[in-house]
N, C-alpha and C positions, 0 to 999 in steps of 0.2 A: 504493500500500500504506500502510495506517495503522499507525504505530508506537505501541505502548503507552508511556505515560509511566510510568516506574518509580514504583510506589505504595508509599509508606511509611505504615505504620499510624499513625494519629494518637494523640496522648497522651490516652488515656481510662482510666478506672478498670479495674483488672485484672478485677474482677467482671463488667464489661460486655464486656471483650475476650474473655472465655471464651464469652460468649453470641453475640456478633456479629462476632467477628474475621473470619469468612469473608465478611462482607458487603462489606468493603472491596476484595475481590478480584473482585467481580462487574462485568460490563461496564458496567452503568448508573452505578456509582460511578466507574469509570474515565472515562466520558464526562462526568460531573459535574465531576470534577477538571480535565479538559481544558477544560471551559467556563470554570471559575474562572480557570485559568491564562491562557486567551485573553482574558478580560475585563480582567485586570490588565495584560496586555501591551499593551492598547489605551489604557492610562493611566486606566482607570476605578477609582474608589475603592470598595472593597468593605468592608462591615461585617458582623460584627465582624472584628477582625484574625484572621489564620490561627490563631494560638495559642489564640484564645478560641472558635472556632467550636463545638468540642465540650465547652465548659465544663460543660454540664448533666450529661453522662455521665462527665466527669472528676472532678467534685466530689462526686457522689452515688453511693455504693455501692448497687448494684442490690439487694442483700440487706437494705438498711436503708430502702428507700423505703416511705413511708407514704402520701404524698399526691402526686398528679400534677396539675399545672396546665398546661393546653395553650394556648399562644399561636399566633399565625399566622406572622409573620416578624419579624426583628429590627427594632429602631428604625433609622431611616435618617438620623438626624442625627449630626453630629460628636460623638465622645466618649460616645455613649449606649450602644450595644450592646456587650455583653461575653459573650454566649453563654447567659445565663439569661433566660427569658421574663419580660417586664415589668420587669426589674431594670435599674438604671443604677448606674454606679460612684459612689463618694463624691465629693461636690463638683459633681456634675451636677444641674441643675435637674430636679425630679421631674416627669415627663410627666403629662398630664391623666388618662390611664387609671389609672396607678399612684396618682395623687392620690385618685381615686375609690375605689380598692381600700383605701387607708388610711382613708378616711372611713367606709367600710362596716365595716372592722375595728374602728374606734373605737366605732361605734354598736353593733356586735354584741358585742364582747368588752370594751369599756371600755379598750382599749389606746391610750395617747397617740399622737398623730400624730408620726411619726418625723422626724428632721432629714434623714435620708438615704434614698434609694430603693435602696440596696444590699441585695439580698435574699440575700446569701451565708449569713447565719445560718439562713435557712430551708433552703437546699440542704444545709447541713451536718447538719441534723436529719432529713433524709429527704424533703424536698419536692423533687420533680423538676420543675424549671421548664423545660418543653420547648416550644420553638417547632416548628411543623410544617415550616417552611422555615428553614434554618440560616444563610442569608446573604442579603444584599441590596445593591443598588447605592446609593451615596450619593444621597439625595434622591428615590429612586424606589421607593416601597413596592410590594411584590409583583413586583419586577423579576426575582427568581430563582425564581418559582413555576414548576412544571411542568418543572423541569430534573433532577429525580431525588430531591430532598430528601424529598418527600412519601412516596416508596416506602421510603426509609430510616427515617423516623420512624414509619411504619406498622408496620415490623418491630419497632421498640422497643416500641410500644404492644401489639403482639401478644404479645411476651415477657412484658410486665407483666400482660396479661390472663390469662396462664396461672398467675399467682400467685393469692393469696387475700387478702381483707380490705384492699384498697387503697381510697383515696378519690380519685376523679377529679373535678376541678372543671372543668366545661366552660362557658365564658363566651362567649356569642354563637353564631350559627348555624354559623360555620366550625368552632369547637371541637366543637360538638355533632355535626356531621357527621363530624368526624375520629374521634370516640369512639363512633360508632354501633354498633360491634360489641363493645363492652365488655360482659362478662357481669354483669348486674345481680344475679344470684343469688350471685355470689362477691364483688362489690365494691359500695361505695356510690358511685353516680354522681349528682352534683349538677349541675343545669343552671340557668343564669340568663342574662339579657341581658349583653351585653358591657359592661365598665366605661367604655367610651368616652363622652365627653360627649354624643355623638349618641344613645346608647341607654341610658345608665345609669338613667334614670328609668322605663325599661320593664321593670324587674324585677331589676336588679342591686342597687340600694339596697333593703335590707330582706331580702335573700336569706338572710342569716345562715349563709353557707357555712362560715365559720371555726369557729363554735361547733358546728355540725352535724358537721363533720369530726372535731373533737376528741371530741365525745360518742360517735361511732361507734368511734373508736380506743380510747377508754377502755373502752367496752363490750366490745371484743374483747380487752382486756388488752394492748394494744400500747403505749399511752402517748401522751399528747397532744403536739401541737406547741406550742412557745412562740412565738407569733406576734410578740411584741414585738421591736423592732429597736433 
């Protein structure tokens, strides 16, 4: 007989809890939690820390979301991941993909290259920095794929799709597939190559997604994002 692990609701923003509180009681989330507990019991190091896994929906009020940036899974190096896609904490070396994001931002909007890769100011303005998979084993990218996270984040995206006038930034094939059902009649959906060094020259540089996003938000009377850090 399989015993359920008592499931405590994670610390997320109240606006999100009202929308998805029931999701944490579903069997697939119970199984996902059991998987994470089991991996940790084997001595494996999991990123980000438990308190940071749901940072994206703890820091960003669902009713204030303007832009959604979809990543794949967290950084798998020490001290990098903290629950916001592409972001690293202050003092951590800026990873290559984020460095290319900042280069495009400078070229697109004239914003100086920042000293830190900490994207909290974006999240606080309504930029949802959402990875499709919310955890990873140290040093093994993609190690927590197909464990249940994708179903959870699909639910988040479906809820956002029911709203209007959001901007979705889909960088790379993975993000493009993840956002394939977003209603382009209600939202601005911008696609480009991934900012990784392996693909950045294939259409990320020059995409001008940051200015396009702000132009759309201004046009809709919503208010632009201050991308400066």
